C-alpha positions in Angstrom: 4.7 4.4 -21.8 4.2 0.7 -22.1 2.6 -1.8 -19.0 6.3 -3.8 -19.4 7.9 -0.2 -17.2 5.8 -1.1 -14.2 7.7 -3.2 -11.8 7.4 -3.9 -8.4 4.9 -4.5 -6.1 4.2 -2.1 -3.4 2.4 -0.9 -0.3 0.6 1.4 1.6 2.5 0.7 4.8 -0.2 3.0 7.2 1.2 4.2 10.5 -1.3 6.2 12.8 1.1 8.3 15.4 4.0 6.7 14.1 3.1 3.1 15.0 2.8 0.6 12.3 -0.6 -0.4 11.8 -1.2 -5.0 11.7 -2.5 -4.1 8.4 1.0 -3.1 6.8 2.3 -6.1 8.0 -0.3 -8.0 6.8 -0.2 -6.9 2.8 3.4 -6.9 3.0 2.7 -10.8 4.0 0.9 -11.2 0.4 3.2 -8.7 -1.4 6.2 -11.4 -0.9 3.9 -14.3 -2.6 3.0 -11.6 -5.3 6.4 -10.7 -5.8 8.0 -14.4 -6.0 5.4 -15.3 -8.8 6.3 -11.7 -11.0 10.2 -12.3 -10.0 10.2 -8.9 -8.8 10.7 -6.7 -4.8 8.5 -5.5 -2.7 8.4 -2.1 -1.9 6.7 -0.3 1.4 5.8 3.1 0.8 5.6 5.2 4.6 4.3 8.2 5.1 4.5 10.3 8.6 6.7 12.9 9.7 9.6 11.6 11.7 8.6 7.9 10.5 11.7 7.0 8.9 13.0 4.8 11.9 10.2 2.7 11.3 11.7 0.9 7.8 13.7 -1.4 9.9 10.7 -3.1 11.2 8.8 -3.3 7.7 12.4 -4.7 6.3 11.7 -7.5 8.9 8.1 -8.1 7.5 9.3 -8.4 4.1 9.7 -5.0 2.5 13.2 -5.2 0.0 12.6 -1.4 -0.4 10.9 1.5 1.9 10.1 4.8 0.2 9.9 7.5 2.9 7.8 10.4 2.6 8.7 12.4 5.6 6.8 15.5 6.1 4.9 17.3 8.7 2.0 18.2 6.5 2.2 14.6 6.7 2.0 14.0 10.7 -2.1 13.3 10.4 -3.4 11.7 7.8 -5.4 14.2 5.2 -7.0 12.8 2.5 -5.0 15.9 0.1 -1.4 16.0 1.0 -1.4 11.5 1.3 -3.0 11.2 -1.9 -0.4 13.5 -3.6 2.3 11.9 -1.9 1.1 8.5 -3.2 0.2 9.4 -6.6 3.6 11.2 -6.8 5.5 7.9 -5.9 3.6 6.1 -8.2 4.2 8.6 -11.2 8.0 8.4 -10.2 8.6 4.4 -9.6 6.0 3.1 -11.4 5.1 -0.3 -9.3 2.6 -3.0 -11.4 0.9 -3.6 -8.4 -0.3 -1.2 -5.4 -1.9 -2.8 -2.6 -3.7 -0.7 0.4 -5.2 -1.5 3.5 -9.1 -1.3 3.9 -9.2 0.6 6.7 -10.9 3.8 7.4 -7.7 5.8 5.7 -7.2 3.2 2.8 -11.0 3.1 1.9 -10.2 7.2 1.4 -6.7 7.0 0.0 -7.1 4.1 -2.3 -9.8 5.7 -5.0 -8.1 9.3 -5.0 -5.2 7.9 -5.7 -6.0 5.2 -8.4 -7.8 8.4 -10.2 -5.1 10.6 -10.1 -3.2 7.8 -11.8 -5.8 7.0 -13.9 -5.8 2.7 -13.1 -8.4 0.7 -11.9 -9.2 -0.2 -7.9 -10.8 -3.5 -7.0 -11.7 -2.7 -3.3 -12.5 -5.5 -0.2 -10.4 -8.1 -1.8 -10.4 -11.4 0.0 -7.7 -13.0 -2.4 -5.0 -12.1 -4.5 -3.1 -14.5 -7.1 -0.5 -14.1 -10.5 -2.4 -15.8 -13.1 -4.1 -15.5 -16.8 -7.4 -13.0 -17.5 -9.7 -14.0 -18.8 -9.1 -17.2 -16.4 -10.8 -19.2 -19.6 -9.3 -18.8 -22.8 -12.2 -16.8 -25.3 -12.2 -17.4 -29.0 -10.6 -13.8 -30.8 -9.8 -12.2 -27.3 -6.0 -12.3 -26.3 -5.1 -14.1 -22.7 -3.1 -11.7 -21.0 -0.6 -13.7 -18.3 1.0 -12.4 -15.2 -2.0 -10.5 -14.2 -3.2 -9.8 -10.9 -6.3 -11.3 -9.9 -8.4 -9.6 -7.3 -11.2 -11.9 -6.0 -14.0 -10.3 -4.0 -18.1 -10.6 -2.5 -19.9 -9.0 -5.0 -23.3 -8.4 -4.9 -24.4 -8.5 -1.5 -21.9 -11.2 -0.6 -24.2 -13.7 -2.9 -21.7 -14.2 -5.2 -17.4 -14.1 -5.6 -16.1 -12.1 -8.5 -12.3 -12.4 -9.6 -11.5 -8.9 -11.3 -8.6 -8.0 -13.4 -6.8 -4.6 -14.5 -5.2 -6.0 -17.9 -5.1 -2.8 -19.8 -3.6 0.1 -16.8 -0.8 0.1 -14.2 -0.8 0.2 -11.2 -3.0 -3.1 -10.1 -4.5 -1.5 -7.2 -6.4 -3.3 -4.6 -7.5 -2.8 -0.7 -8.0 -5.6 1.3 -9.5 -5.8 4.7 -7.4 -5.9 7.5 -7.4 -9.8 8.9 -7.3 -11.4 5.5 -4.0 -11.8 4.7 -1.6 -13.4 7.1 1.7 -11.7 8.2 5.0 -13.5 7.6 7.2 -14.5 10.6 9.5 -11.5 11.0 13.4 -12.0 9.6 15.1 -10.2 12.8 17.8 -7.6 11.7 16.5 -7.6 8.3 17.4 -4.1 6.5 15.9 -2.9 3.8 17.3 -0.6 1.0 15.4 3.1 2.5 14.7 6.3 -0.3 13.5 9.1 0.8 11.6 10.6 -1.2 9.2 14.0 -1.0 7.4 15.2 -3.9 6.9 18.7 -2.5 3.6 20.1 -0.6 1.3 23.3 -1.3 -1.4 23.8 1.2 -4.4 25.2 -0.6 -8.1 25.1 -0.2 -8.2 21.5 -0.4 -6.0 21.1 2.7 -8.2 20.5 5.6 -7.3 21.9 9.0 -7.2 19.8 11.6 -9.0 21.3 15.1 -8.8 18.9 17.5 -8.4 15.1 17.8 -10.1 13.1 20.0 -9.4 9.5 20.8 -12.0 7.5 21.6 -11.6 5.0 25.2 -13.0 1.8 24.8 -13.3 -1.3 26.9 -14.2 -3.6 24.1 -11.5 -6.3 23.3 -10.1 -6.0 19.2 -11.6 -9.5 18.3 -9.2 -9.6 15.4 -6.8 -10.7 17.9 -8.8 -13.0 20.3 -7.7 -16.8 20.2 -11.2 -18.0 21.4 -14.2 -16.0 19.9 -17.6 -17.2 21.2 -19.9 -15.4 18.5 -23.8 -15.1 18.9 -26.6 -14.7 15.6 -29.9 -13.7 15.9 -30.8 -17.3 17.6 -29.4 -16.1 20.5 -33.1 -14.6 21.1 -32.4 -11.2 22.8 -29.7 -9.1 24.4 -29.5 -10.5 27.9 -29.8 -14.1 26.1 -25.5 -12.9 25.4 -24.9 -13.4 28.8 -25.0 -17.5 28.0 -22.2 -17.2 25.7 -20.5 -14.4 27.9 -20.5 -17.4 30.4 -18.9 -19.8 28.4 -16.6 -17.0 27.1 -15.0 -16.4 30.7 -14.3 -20.0 31.6 -12.3 -21.0 28.3 -10.7 -17.4 27.9 -13.0 -16.2 25.2 -13.6 -13.5 24.0 -18.1 -12.7 23.1 -18.2 -11.4 19.1 -21.7 -11.6 17.0 -23.1 -11.5 14.0 -25.1 -8.4 11.6 -28.5 -9.2 12.6 -27.3 -8.7 16.2 -25.8 -5.1 15.7 -28.5 -4.1 13.3 -31.2 -5.5 16.7 -29.1 -2.9 18.7 -27.7 -6.3 21.2 -24.2 -5.7 20.6 -21.8 -2.7 19.2 -20.3 -2.4 16.0 -17.0 -3.2 17.1 -17.6 -7.0 18.0 -19.2 -7.8 14.4 -18.3 -10.8 12.6 -18.5 -10.9 8.5 -18.5 -9.3 5.5 -19.8 -5.6 6.9 -17.7 -6.3 10.3 -14.3 -7.8 11.0 -12.5 -10.7 9.1 -11.3 -13.0 12.0 -8.7 -15.9 12.6 -9.6 -17.5 15.9 -7.7 -21.1 17.0 -11.3 -21.7 18.0 -14.9 -20.1 16.9 -18.1 -20.5 18.3 -20.9 -20.1 15.8 -24.3 -19.9 18.0 -27.1 -19.7 16.8 -25.6 -18.3 13.6 -27.2 -20.0 10.5 -24.1 -19.4 8.4 -25.0 -16.8 5.4 -22.0 -16.4 3.0 -21.4 -12.8 3.9 -20.7 -14.0 7.9 -19.0 -17.0 6.5 -16.8 -14.7 4.7 -15.5 -13.2 8.0 -14.5 -16.2 10.1 -14.4 -19.2 7.7 -10.3 -19.1 8.5 -10.9 -19.8 12.1 -8.6 -22.8 12.7 -11.5 -24.8 14.4 -15.1 -24.0 14.1 -18.2 -25.3 16.4 -21.5 -24.4 15.6 -24.6 -25.1 17.2 -27.9 -24.5 16.0 -31.4 -25.8 16.1 -31.5 -25.7 12.0 -29.7 -28.5 10.9 -29.8 -27.6 7.2 -28.3 -23.8 8.4 -25.3 -23.6 6.1 -22.9 -22.8 9.0 -22.6 -27.3 9.4 -21.1 -27.0 5.8 -18.2 -25.0 7.0 -17.8 -26.2 10.7 -15.3 -28.7 12.1 -17.9 -29.9 14.8 -21.8 -29.1 14.8 -24.4 -29.6 17.4 -27.8 -29.6 16.4 -30.5 -28.5 19.0 -31.6 -25.8 21.5 -28.7 -23.5 22.8 -30.2 -22.5 25.5 -29.8 -25.9 26.7 -26.3 -26.7 25.3 -24.1 -24.1 25.8 -25.1 -23.8 29.9 -24.6 -27.2 29.7 -21.3 -27.1 27.7 -20.2 -24.5 29.9 -20.6 -26.6 33.5 -18.6 -29.6 31.7 -15.7 -27.2 30.7 -15.6 -25.9 34.3 -14.6 -29.6 35.3 -11.9 -29.6 32.9 -10.4 -26.3 32.7 -8.5 -24.8 35.2 
């Protein structure tokens, strides 16, 4: 079968407990951009049990079509039935591009599906665009057009790689939550709903879920925060994070941190920003005692305003900061907090 028979941009619309995850809307936003460049449409793959009612919501966020696989076997995520369903959709409808969120579910599902449909998968992409590959013409090598160019950090985040899959279809990528932006919903939008069921035959690969224990956490999701006060190794200690908390309390912000802080046991993993943490896009991001290594910058450089406070004037964080203060954070942050108390009502 020729590659030209593969058409459309497909998105795995993750849902948990019959509630769509934010990554589904983010991927639909990017899918609309890619589909426009390819003059094609966007299809959401919606899997679960009793989930058909979620189709209208996907339509409002950009889906032209919604393929619904509704079966009791899909009530909770399990690798085998979900991988079977998604690979069956791909084999039946032949999408050109398939996007999956790099969530706990997506990281498990994506590679298994790509193996079953005999194509490649680029993980943890930060940029997706349509273009030529190779990027620059190479003598004696055909330059293919309208390829999905998938950009991601490589070699521990020390370089950026652009990857293509020119000889196989679909072109598959996983994208971390928070990297892409969802579009404004179009109220009342409708999509063509296609009900599809490949049939499920439970076997010894179908795990049995004995019990589901939901974790209860009082921690605010930093991906939703409008203001983040983030600390790095330079803060010095777990106890010293209190001065960051004081600042956050005054301006209605949330405290977050770098990987070094988590590795030292000063803050929990769910508050980590960066390549191995979460990608955030707050209105204001305070980088306090953070050097700004590429791994951290990858998770916060899209913030609207970046304010850096660091005693090292050569720290890379100043290269991406909108405002920078060179000096001792132990003196600067408390002073800033006191001044803000005077103006923040």
